N, C-alpha and C positions, 0 to 999 in steps of 0.2 A: 504494500500500500504506500503510495507517495507520501512524503513528509507533510505536505499541505493538507491532505485529507486527514491524516492522523491528528494534526493540530486543530483542525476544524471540529473533528469529532470530540476531541478532548474538551474544547471550549464549550461545546453544546452539552456534553455530559456534566460539566461543572455547573452550568446554568440550570440544567434540569434538576440537579441535586439540590441547589439552593432553593428552587421553587418547591421541591418535594419536602425539604426540611421545614420550610415555613411558607405554606401556600397563601397565607393571608398577607404576606409581605408585599406582594404586588398590589393588593387592594388598599392597604393602609399607608404605604410608603409615599412621602411627598415627592419622591423621585421616581414614581411608578412609570411615568412616561419614558424616563431614561432606561429603566429596566426593560420596558416593553420594546423600546427601540433596539436595545442590545439583543434581545431575544430575536427580533426580526432580522437583525444583521447576521446573527449566527445561523438562522434558518436560510438566509440568502447565501451565506458562505458555504453551507452544506450543499445546497442545490447547485451552486456553481462548481463545487469540487467534483460533482458527479455528472457534469455536462457531457463529457465525452462518452461516458458509459450510457447515459440516457439516449444520446444521439445514435450511438451504435445499435441500441435496442430498437429505436424507432426505424432505423434503416432496415434492420433485420425483419421487423414486422411488415414494413412496406413491401419488401421483396418476397418474403416466404410465407406470409400468413395465408391460411386457406380461406379465411373469411374476407370477402370483398369489402365489407364495411370496415374491417380492421385495417386493411391495406389503404383504403381511402383516408381514414382518420390519421393514420401514421404519415402518409404523404402530405396531408394538409398541415400537420404539426411541424414537419420538417420545413416546408415552404414558409410557414409563418415565422419560424425561428430564423430562417435565413433572410427573408425579404420583408418581414413584418406583416401585420394583418392588412387585408385590402381595405381601402377607404370605402365607407358606406355612403351611398348617395342619399341626400335628403329627398323625401318624396312628399308630394302634395296629396290632397284628398279628392282629386277629381277622378273621373271614370278610368282613365288610362293610368292613373297613379304615376304620372310622369314626374321627373325631378322638379323641384321648386326652382323657379327662375327669379333671380333678383335683378330688377331693372333699376339702374341708376340713371337719372336724367338731370341735366343741368339746363336751366332755362335762364335766358337773359331777357329781362323785361325792362323796357324803358318807361319810366313813369313821368307823365307830364304834370308838373306841379299845379298847373292851372286847372286841370281836370281832376285833380285829386279829390276824392270824397272825404268828408270829415265825419 
């Protein structure tokens, strides 16, 4: 196991042990946001440490799975990680449910002060 993965696992284990020893600590601590942020950072580090393993598994599923649905979901996950999620068009409520169009118009109107209504 690579050194980085071991360190991440050790930090996550220590944090889990702290929470297990005193579960109310998160709720009553004035620094609970900091503790929550640390927990999220550890979870993110763990996930990132296993990125290569997860991608290899997605590729294997996309290539070898017997289920067409699993192959499709795996392929979509791979593409989203590589290219990001596709943009979603805003749609209107008309019959064709076509995309909403924003019309920007600039009008230049000359006002005659003599004909100005008060």
